[in-house]
C-alpha positions in Angstrom: 30.5 33.0 -43.3 34.3 33.7 -42.6 35.6 36.6 -45.4 38.9 36.3 -44.8 41.7 33.8 -43.4 41.9 35.5 -39.9 38.1 35.5 -39.5 37.2 31.9 -40.8 40.4 30.8 -38.1 38.3 32.8 -35.6 35.2 31.4 -36.6 36.3 27.8 -36.0 38.0 28.7 -32.6 34.7 30.4 -31.5 32.5 28.3 -29.2 28.5 28.1 -29.2 27.5 30.4 -26.5 24.0 30.8 -24.4 23.9 33.0 -21.4 21.6 34.7 -18.8 21.7 38.7 -19.7 19.0 41.0 -17.8 16.8 37.9 -17.2 16.7 36.8 -20.7 18.8 34.1 -22.6 21.0 35.3 -25.3 23.7 33.7 -27.5 26.8 34.3 -28.5 27.8 38.2 -29.3 25.3 38.7 -26.4 26.9 36.9 -24.1 30.2 39.4 -23.7 29.1 40.9 -20.6 27.8 37.5 -18.9 30.8 36.6 -17.0 31.0 33.1 -15.5 27.3 32.7 -16.5 27.5 31.4 -20.1 27.2 27.8 -21.3 29.3 26.2 -24.2 26.3 24.5 -25.1 28.2 23.0 -28.7 30.7 21.4 -25.8 28.2 20.3 -23.5 26.4 18.6 -26.2 29.0 16.7 -27.9 31.0 15.5 -24.3 27.3 14.6 -23.2 26.5 12.7 -26.1 29.7 10.4 -26.5 29.5 9.7 -22.7 25.9 8.2 -23.3 27.1 6.5 -26.4 29.7 4.8 -24.4 27.7 3.9 -21.7 25.6 2.5 -23.9 28.1 0.6 -25.9 29.5 -1.3 -23.2 26.3 -1.9 -21.7 25.2 -3.9 -24.6 28.5 -5.6 -25.0 28.3 -6.8 -21.1 24.4 -7.5 -21.7 25.1 -9.4 -24.7 28.7 -11.2 -23.9 28.6 -14.8 -24.5 31.5 -17.3 -23.7 31.8 -19.0 -27.3 32.8 -17.0 -29.9 32.6 -13.7 -29.5 32.4 -10.8 -32.1 35.1 -8.4 -33.1 33.2 -5.5 -30.9 33.2 -7.9 -27.9 36.6 -8.4 -28.4 37.7 -5.1 -28.9 36.1 -4.1 -25.2 37.6 -6.9 -23.6 40.9 -6.2 -24.8 40.6 -2.7 -23.1 39.2 -3.9 -20.3 41.9 -6.2 -19.7 44.5 -3.3 -20.8 43.0 -0.8 -18.5 42.8 -3.7 -15.5 46.5 -4.6 -15.7 47.4 -1.0 -16.1 45.9 -0.6 -13.0 47.3 -3.5 -11.3 50.9 -2.2 -12.1 50.3 1.8 -11.1 47.6 1.7 -7.9 49.4 0.2 -4.8 46.4 -1.0 -3.2 42.7 -2.6 -3.7 40.0 -0.3 -4.5 36.9 -1.5 -7.0 36.1 1.7 -8.5 39.5 3.1 -10.1 39.6 0.4 -12.8 36.1 1.4 -13.7 37.0 5.0 -13.8 40.0 4.4 -15.7 37.9 2.9 -18.2 35.3 5.3 -18.6 38.1 8.3 -18.7 40.3 6.9 -21.0 37.2 5.9 -23.3 35.3 9.5 -23.0 38.6 11.5 -23.5 39.6 9.0 -26.5 36.1 9.9 -28.3 36.3 13.4 -27.5 39.6 13.6 -28.7 38.4 11.6 -31.9 35.9 14.2 -32.8 39.1 16.6 -34.0 39.6 13.7 -36.9 35.8 15.2 -38.2 36.8 17.6 -41.4 36.8 20.8 -40.0 34.1 22.6 -42.3 31.4 19.6 -42.1 30.0 20.0 -39.0 30.0 23.8 -38.6 28.6 24.2 -42.3 25.6 21.4 -41.1 24.8 23.5 -38.0 25.1 27.0 -40.0 22.1 25.1 -42.6 20.4 24.5 -39.0 20.7 28.3 -37.9 23.5 28.1 -35.6 26.0 30.2 -36.2 29.0 28.5 -34.0 29.8 24.7 -33.0 33.0 23.6 -32.1 33.0 20.1 -32.4 35.9 18.8 -30.3 34.9 18.7 -26.6 38.6 19.0 -25.3 39.4 22.1 -27.6 37.4 23.8 -24.6 39.4 24.8 -21.7 35.9 24.4 -19.4 35.8 20.7 -20.3 39.2 19.6 -19.5 39.2 21.9 -16.7 36.1 20.2 -15.3 37.4 16.8 -15.8 40.1 17.6 -14.0 38.4 19.7 -10.8 36.4 15.8 -10.6 39.9 14.1 -10.3 40.7 16.6 -7.4 37.9 15.9 -5.8 38.2 12.0 -6.0 42.3 12.7 -5.3 40.7 14.5 -1.3 38.5 11.8 -1.0 40.9 9.2 -1.4 43.2 11.3 1.4 40.1 11.0 3.5 39.1 7.6 2.9 42.7 5.5 3.5 43.9 8.1 5.7 41.0 9.5 7.7 40.6 13.2 8.3 43.1 13.4 10.6 45.9 11.6 8.3 44.9 13.8 5.5 45.1 17.2 7.6 48.6 15.9 8.7 49.5 15.1 4.6 49.0 18.7 4.5 50.9 20.4 7.8 53.7 17.8 8.6 55.1 16.7 5.0 57.5 17.1 3.6 59.3 17.9 6.7 57.7 16.4 10.3 58.1 19.4 12.2 55.4 21.4 14.2 56.9 24.6 13.5 57.1 24.7 10.1 53.1 23.7 9.3 52.4 27.2 7.6 55.5 26.2 5.2 54.4 22.7 4.4 50.6 23.9 3.9 51.6 26.4 1.3 53.8 23.9 -0.3 51.3 20.9 -0.2 48.3 23.2 -1.2 50.3 24.8 -4.2 51.4 20.7 -5.0 47.7 19.7 -4.6 46.2 22.2 -7.0 48.8 21.8 -9.4 47.7 19.1 -10.6 44.3 19.4 -11.9 45.9 22.8 -13.7 48.7 20.7 -15.5 45.9 17.5 -16.2 43.7 20.3 -18.0 46.1 22.4 -19.5 48.3 19.5 -21.1 45.0 17.8 -22.5 43.6 21.4 -23.6 47.2 23.0 -25.2 47.4 19.6 -27.0 44.3 19.4 -28.7 44.0 23.2 -29.6 47.4 23.0 -31.1 46.0 20.0 -33.4 42.6 21.3 -34.4 44.5 25.0 -35.1 46.6 23.1 -37.5 43.8 21.0 -39.3 42.0 24.6 -39.6 45.1 26.5 -40.8 45.6 23.4 -43.7 41.4 24.2 -44.3 42.5 27.4 -45.2 44.8 26.4 -48.2 41.4 24.8 -49.9 40.2 27.9 -50.9 44.0 29.3 -52.4 43.8 27.7 -55.5 44.6 24.4 -57.2 48.3 23.9 -56.4 48.2 25.2 -52.5 44.5 23.3 -51.9 45.9 19.9 -53.3 49.3 20.3 -51.2 46.6 21.2 -48.2 44.8 17.9 -48.9 47.9 15.9 -48.6 49.0 17.6 -45.4 46.0 17.1 -43.7 45.8 13.6 -44.4 49.4 13.1 -43.1 48.5 15.1 -39.8 45.4 13.4 -39.3 47.4 10.3 -39.1 50.0 11.7 -37.0 47.1 13.0 -34.9 45.6 9.6 -34.0 48.9 9.0 -32.0 48.6 12.2 -30.2 44.3 11.4 -29.3 45.4 8.2 -27.7 48.5 9.4 -26.0 46.7 12.4 -24.7 43.5 10.2 -23.2 46.3 7.8 -21.8 48.1 10.2 -19.8 45.2 11.8 -18.4 44.1 8.3 -17.3 47.2 7.0 -16.2 48.2 10.2 -13.7 44.5 10.3 -12.7 45.3 6.4 -11.3 48.9 7.8 -10.2 46.9 10.6 -8.1 44.7 8.3 -6.7 47.5 6.0 -5.8 49.5 8.5 -3.8 46.1 9.4 -2.4 45.8 5.8 -0.7 49.5 5.3 0.0 49.7 5.6 3.7 53.8 4.7 4.0 54.7 8.5 5.4 
């Protein structure tokens, strides 16, 4: 366990890692020289578990849906589906059967991953420590690898929509003759549009990661006060409650922003007005 506040903070900000080193499997301290071939298995485990939970819950609601008096959870799911569908109709200027389910999946999945930030910072790490694991981060979106993976998925979909709606030739023209329709300026257009395209996943991933990382860090700093005496500990509890209430807004807002920007990017890719 950590002996100082600095060690405590560093411990809670460290992912549980596994890597291949010299033909064998190593964990955190043995992964310093592993480079790219390192997996943050805690982030992968939690994100996949939450994704599977979301799919199972929504599948059960769809399978057991009734036209009579629906249950509370069915009402909640129906409201979410209607709201997401309305957002897609207003933001996506086209007709595509994938956009609304994609938006619903993204919003719910990111929301659930963000929601883990409200679990007390010592609870899960303590349980994992008892089980023999020194490190474990519960919030997947505090891991840049997860947010960047989500954003790269959006990038692939954006390119796919460019080609789907404009054809490969139209996709090439989009990056060579836009914004200036002049063949002499193709290199300039290509650089400008490439930077613009790559900036989208970078901004998506860093925005989500930065907001969730800062929120998690504040929870950890508040938790440090619990061992600083009765007065500071009591103030820490009050601060924790206040920050948790405020952070609920951040959790929902970040999931919404990521989903909304994804819809906008796909709408731009499918728009052939120019």
